[in-house]
C-alpha positions in Angstrom: 12.9 19.2 -57.3 15.4 20.2 -54.9 14.7 17.8 -52.6 15.3 15.0 -55.2 18.7 16.4 -56.4 19.8 16.4 -52.5 18.4 12.5 -52.4 20.3 11.9 -55.9 23.5 13.4 -54.8 23.2 11.5 -51.2 22.9 7.9 -53.0 25.5 9.0 -55.4 28.0 9.9 -52.5 27.1 6.6 -50.3 28.1 4.5 -53.5 31.1 6.4 -53.9 32.2 5.9 -50.3 31.5 2.3 -50.4 33.6 2.2 -53.3 36.5 3.8 -52.0 36.2 1.7 -49.0 36.5 -1.4 -50.8 39.6 0.1 -52.4 40.9 1.3 -49.1 41.2 -2.5 -48.0 42.8 -3.8 -51.2 45.5 -1.3 -50.7 46.4 -2.3 -47.3 45.9 -6.2 -47.7 47.9 -8.8 -49.4 47.6 -12.1 -49.9 49.0 -14.6 -47.2 49.5 -18.2 -48.2 49.3 -20.6 -45.1 45.7 -21.9 -44.1 42.2 -22.5 -44.8 39.6 -19.6 -45.2 36.4 -19.7 -43.2 33.8 -17.7 -42.5 31.1 -17.1 -39.8 27.5 -15.6 -39.5 27.0 -13.8 -36.0 24.5 -11.5 -34.0 25.9 -9.0 -32.2 23.9 -6.7 -29.3 25.2 -3.5 -27.5 23.5 -1.2 -24.4 25.0 2.3 -24.5 24.5 4.8 -21.4 25.6 8.2 -21.4 25.7 10.4 -18.3 26.6 14.1 -18.8 28.5 15.1 -15.8 29.6 18.8 -16.5 29.1 20.6 -20.1 32.0 19.2 -21.2 32.5 16.0 -19.5 30.4 12.6 -20.0 31.0 9.2 -18.9 29.5 6.0 -20.2 29.1 2.6 -20.1 28.3 0.2 -23.4 27.8 -3.5 -22.7 27.9 -5.7 -25.7 27.1 -9.5 -26.5 28.3 -11.7 -29.7 27.1 -14.8 -30.6 29.2 -16.7 -33.0 29.4 -20.0 -35.0 26.5 -19.3 -37.1 24.9 -17.3 -34.1 24.4 -20.8 -32.1 26.9 -20.4 -29.5 27.7 -17.0 -26.9 31.2 -16.5 -27.2 32.0 -12.7 -26.5 31.0 -10.4 -23.9 32.9 -6.9 -22.6 31.7 -3.7 -21.1 33.4 -0.6 -22.0 33.8 2.0 -19.4 34.7 5.2 -20.8 35.3 9.1 -19.8 35.1 11.8 -22.5 35.9 15.7 -22.9 34.2 17.7 -25.1 36.8 20.0 -26.6 35.1 21.7 -28.8 31.9 21.0 -30.7 33.7 19.3 -33.7 36.4 17.7 -31.6 36.2 15.4 -28.4 38.3 13.0 -26.6 37.7 9.8 -24.8 39.5 7.4 -22.3 38.4 4.0 -21.6 38.8 0.4 -19.6 37.1 -2.6 -21.2 37.4 -5.9 -19.5 36.6 -8.8 -21.9 35.4 -12.5 -21.5 36.0 -14.5 -25.0 35.6 -18.5 -25.6 37.9 -19.7 -27.6 37.7 -22.6 -29.8 39.0 -25.0 -27.3 36.3 -24.0 -25.0 39.0 -22.1 -22.6 37.4 -18.9 -21.4 40.3 -15.9 -22.3 39.8 -12.9 -20.2 41.4 -9.9 -21.6 42.1 -6.2 -20.3 42.0 -3.4 -23.1 42.2 0.3 -22.9 41.9 2.8 -25.4 42.4 6.4 -26.0 40.6 8.4 -28.8 39.8 11.6 -30.5 36.7 12.0 -32.9 36.5 15.2 -35.2 32.9 15.8 -36.3 32.0 17.8 -39.5 28.6 18.9 -40.6 27.4 19.8 -44.2 24.0 20.0 -44.9 22.1 16.7 -44.2 25.4 15.1 -43.9 27.6 14.4 -40.5 31.2 13.2 -41.2 32.8 11.5 -38.4 36.9 10.8 -38.3 38.0 8.6 -35.1 41.8 7.7 -34.3 42.0 5.2 -31.4 45.2 3.9 -29.7 44.1 0.4 -28.3 46.3 -1.8 -26.0 45.6 -5.2 -24.7 46.4 -7.7 -22.4 45.3 -11.5 -22.4 44.9 -13.5 -19.2 47.1 -11.5 -16.5 48.8 -14.0 -14.5 47.4 -17.2 -16.5 49.5 -16.7 -19.7 53.6 -16.5 -19.9 53.1 -13.3 -21.8 50.3 -11.8 -19.8 52.2 -8.8 -19.3 53.1 -8.1 -23.4 50.4 -6.1 -24.6 49.1 -6.0 -28.0 48.7 -2.6 -29.6 46.1 -1.6 -32.3 45.9 1.6 -34.3 42.1 1.7 -35.4 40.9 4.3 -38.0 37.0 4.6 -38.5 35.3 6.8 -40.4 31.3 7.3 -40.5 28.8 9.0 -42.3 25.3 9.9 -41.2 22.4 11.3 -43.2 19.9 13.3 -41.0 16.6 14.7 -42.0 13.4 15.4 -40.7 12.1 12.2 -40.0 13.4 9.8 -36.6 15.6 8.0 -39.2 19.2 8.4 -39.3 20.8 5.7 -41.9 24.7 5.6 -42.0 27.6 3.7 -43.2 31.2 3.4 -41.7 34.5 1.9 -42.6 37.3 1.0 -40.0 40.8 -0.2 -40.5 42.8 -2.1 -37.8 46.5 -1.8 -37.8 48.7 -4.0 -35.3 51.7 -3.1 -33.9 53.4 -7.1 -34.1 54.9 -6.1 -37.6 57.4 -8.9 -37.5 54.0 -11.3 -37.8 53.0 -12.2 -41.0 55.7 -11.2 -43.4 55.7 -7.6 -41.5 52.3 -7.2 -42.5 50.5 -4.5 -40.1 47.0 -4.4 -41.0 44.8 -7.6 -40.8 40.9 -6.5 -40.3 38.6 -4.0 -41.6 34.8 -3.8 -40.8 31.9 -2.0 -43.5 28.9 -0.9 -41.6 25.6 0.0 -43.1 23.0 0.7 -40.5 20.1 3.0 -39.0 19.3 4.9 -36.0 15.7 5.1 -35.0 15.3 8.1 -32.6 12.7 7.3 -30.0 13.0 10.5 -28.1 15.7 13.1 -27.4 17.4 10.8 -24.9 16.7 6.8 -26.3 17.4 5.6 -29.9 17.6 1.9 -31.4 20.1 0.9 -33.9 20.0 -1.9 -36.6 23.2 -2.5 -38.7 24.7 -5.1 -41.1 28.6 -5.3 -40.3 31.1 -7.3 -42.7 34.4 -8.0 -40.9 37.1 -9.5 -43.4 40.5 -10.5 -41.5 43.1 -10.9 -44.1 47.2 -11.0 -44.2 47.0 -13.9 -41.5 47.7 -17.6 -42.1 43.9 -18.3 -42.3 41.8 -15.6 -43.7 38.1 -15.4 -42.6 35.2 -13.0 -43.1 32.4 -12.5 -40.0 29.1 -11.5 -41.4 27.4 -9.8 -38.6 23.8 -8.5 -37.6 23.6 -6.2 -35.0 20.9 -4.4 -32.9 21.7 -1.6 -30.3 20.1 0.5 -27.7 21.1 4.0 -26.4 20.2 6.0 -23.7 21.7 9.3 -22.3 21.1 10.3 -18.9 21.4 14.4 -17.9 
């Protein structure tokens, strides 16, 4: 009986979070006239490997590839190289460098260099684990190939994740992420231009390996040609000790 009550409460909480996430986007988005809308179905994959150096420091490498244009054309790949410091059980800091290769609609390959720092707060309540991540990201595009390559673009990315743990190997989760850019003079001064809504599940193969399957909705708004990406993603993670 108690397990049924917990499950019902869990479902109610998940629906409440999804509702709040949708309202969160509505709060920050505005209608922007100026271009057509177009959507895309994509598939993403990522391989994440983490190595424990000391009790407090970890390093990681995360490779991700994306197939866009209705999952027909590989167009995006990056490698995330980072160092994480675990300040407390509930708080960690990360600094990373991310080289990116992206195919533009003109078939030109753009090489981007991304840097970020973030902190993550972790709170556990019964079977739920809550994560609050704040990230500051800077990006340089086409170094020595573009007239404005030395002018970085900054984003503040806020992500909230909720996982549900149980006695099984399955760990379902939902998440929402807001992008806030620094180009405040663009698009009538609007600073928010993207959201991400996740629903997925981890499957723990053992203590060091896990698989991930997720569905992601990524609306881009407050831009001349707004669009939404619908994404199915798969991932694999391995921890080295």
